[in-house]
C-alpha positions as CSV (number, residue, x, y, z in Angstrom):
1,M,0.0,0.1,-0.3
2,L,3.1,2.4,0.3
3,F,3.4,3.2,-3.4
4,D,-0.3,3.2,-4.1
5,I,-0.8,6.4,-6.2
6,R,-3.9,7.2,-3.6
7,T,-1.5,7.4,-0.6
8,I,1.0,9.6,-2.5
9,V,-1.6,12.1,-3.4
10,A,-3.2,11.9,0.2
11,G,0.3,12.7,1.6
12,L,0.9,15.4,-1.1
13,L,-2.5,17.2,-0.8
14,G,-2.5,16.8,3.4
15,S,0.6,18.3,3.9
16,Y,-0.2,21.4,1.7
17,G,-3.5,21.5,3.4
18,V,-2.0,21.5,6.8
19,V,0.7,24.6,5.6
20,L,-2.6,26.4,4.0
21,I,-4.4,26.0,7.4
22,V,-1.9,27.0,9.4
23,M,-1.2,30.3,6.9
24,G,-4.9,30.8,7.3
25,L,-4.9,31.0,10.9
26,V,-1.8,32.7,11.5
27,D,-1.2,35.2,8.5
28,Y,-4.7,36.6,7.5
29,T,-4.1,40.5,7.2
30,A,-6.4,43.1,6.7
31,D,-4.7,43.9,3.5
32,Q,-5.7,40.3,2.3
33,Q,-9.2,40.3,3.8
34,A,-9.7,43.8,1.5
35,K,-8.4,41.6,-1.5
36,T,-10.4,38.6,-1.4
37,G,-13.6,40.1,0.1
38,D,-13.6,38.9,3.8
39,V,-13.0,35.2,2.7
40,N,-9.8,33.5,4.6
41,V,-9.1,32.0,1.1
42,N,-5.9,29.9,2.6
43,L,-8.2,28.6,5.4
44,W,-10.8,27.5,3.1
45,A,-8.5,26.1,0.4
46,G,-6.5,24.3,3.5
47,I,-9.8,22.8,4.6
48,G,-10.8,21.6,1.4
49,M,-7.4,19.9,0.7
50,A,-7.3,18.4,4.1
51,V,-10.8,16.6,3.3
52,V,-9.6,15.6,-0.1
53,A,-6.6,13.9,1.5
54,L,-8.8,12.3,4.2
55,A,-11.0,11.0,1.3
56,F,-8.2,9.4,-0.8
57,L,-6.7,7.9,2.7
58,A,-10.0,6.3,3.3
59,W,-10.5,5.1,-0.3
60,A,-6.9,3.5,-0.4
61,L,-7.8,2.0,3.2
62,L,-11.3,0.8,2.2
63,R,-10.6,-0.7,-1.4
64,P,-7.1,-1.6,-1.4
65,V,-5.4,-2.8,-4.6
66,R,-5.4,-6.7,-4.7
67,V,-2.6,-8.2,-7.0
68,P,-3.8,-11.5,-8.3
69,P,-1.5,-14.6,-7.8
70,T,0.8,-15.4,-10.4
71,T,1.2,-19.1,-11.7
72,D,4.5,-20.7,-12.5
73,I,4.5,-22.2,-15.8
74,P,7.3,-24.9,-15.5
75,K,9.3,-24.5,-18.6
76,S,10.2,-28.1,-20.7
77,D,13.2,-28.7,-22.6
78,E,11.5,-28.7,-25.7
79,D,10.6,-24.8,-25.4
80,S,14.3,-23.7,-24.4
81,V,16.0,-22.3,-27.3
82,E,19.7,-23.1,-27.3
């Protein structure tokens, strides 16, 4: 499950989401408030990314990738090329 693309996407979105949430809570100035019309865009975008990351992680945990078992076909002496 470590190399499942869903866990990689969840990790990236989650880390960016946490950074944006922190930036939205810590660094929300009056200048940014005037630019965005009283909407804390960093906070809402971070929350959205964190929710999507949790959805990807839940998807990966609830529906793991199943690798079909392989069947080894024994080689006969006639099939070998010399």
